[in-house]
Structures are given as C-alpha cells and as structure tokens.
C-alpha positions, 0 to 999 in steps of 0.5 A: 513541523518539518517536511519529513514529519508532515509526510509521515503524518500523511503516511500514518493516516493511511495506515490508521485507516487501513488498520481500521478497515481490515480489523474485522475482515476475514481472509474470505472477506478479502476475496469479496468483489462488490461487483464484477471488474472491481479488484478484491482487497487481497489483490489490492493489498498486494498491489499496494505493498508491491508499489510501496516497495518498488517506489521507495526502493527506487529512491532509497536503494537497499532500504526496503526489506525483501518481499517474499519470493514471487510476491510482486508477480502474484499481485501483478495486473495480470493476476487481479482477476483471480478469485482462487484463495490459493493465489493470495495470502492470509490477512495476517500474512499481508499485515506482517509484510505491510508492517515490515515494508512500512517500517522500511519506508519510514526509516528511509524517509527519516534518513532524507534531507529536505534537499533529498526530498526535492530530487526528481524520481526515476522512471517509471514513477517520474510521469506522475510523481515530481519529487522524492517528497511526492513519492513518500507522500504517496505512500499514505495517499495511495492506500487512501485511494484504495480505501474508497473501494474497501468501504464499498466492499465492507458495506456489501459485507454488511459492515458498518461505516467506520468514518 
C-alpha cells in the first residue's frame, strides 16, 4: 500500500463512521445538544465540511467544489450557539455537500506525489499540521474526533451504540 492509499483508508474510515452515525438521525436530532455548551451535530457537520474545504483548498487550489453561498459563515464559531433550525441545513443537504467535498478531497489526494505529501502546509494550518500528508490524513481523523460527541448525542436520543 502506498502513502495515498493509507491516507485514503483513514479518510474512508471517518466517512464510514459518519454515515453510520447519521443514518437514523432526523433533521431535528441534528439540533440536539447533550448538555449546555456542546455544539449540536448540524453545526459540527458544517464546521467539518468548511474545515475540509478550506484545508484542501489551501494545498490544492481549485480542487474543491464551491460551497453554497454563506455556508462557511453559517458554521463559524460565532454561530455555534444558535438553535434556530432556519440557521442550518437539512440532513440530506449536509450529506450532499459533504459527499461533494469528499469527492474533491479524494481527487486532490490521488493527484499528489509522495514529494507533494511531504510539503509543508500554509498558514493558518501550519501550527498543527506539519505536512500536506498530515492535512489529508486529518480529513478522516477530524470527523472521528467529533464522533465522540455524536455518540453521546445519540445515547441522549435513545439510540443504541453502534461501535
């Protein structure tokens, strides 16, 4: 297995868990907070999509599909406390945007050489990601980090554990 295949494996695992956790949730479920101060899943999905778009665009300009107008602003840190359903998308819309962005991510990854993966990343990502390879690997692990919160929300909603 080459480096791109190993990174893709990590990205694909994040997607597999994402799909499983979202499968039986409703639009209303995405707005549930397990306790005050925890971001709901709708905001988190938007944050994750926005982050993936920004990170991959930084190292592979032009490789990512456009996000809907105002998408990144709707999912900024300043909007995380909103519980207004009108401020967020429906689950199916998030999934469509997520899948389009992921397709762009995987195409960009496939086009890189090992030397490209060793290149440093630009600001503002360079303080926590040392290389382009690390940036692509983060596209799976970032989602997985948030899944810990999703597991709690699922349990609060009475859903069984999946993994």
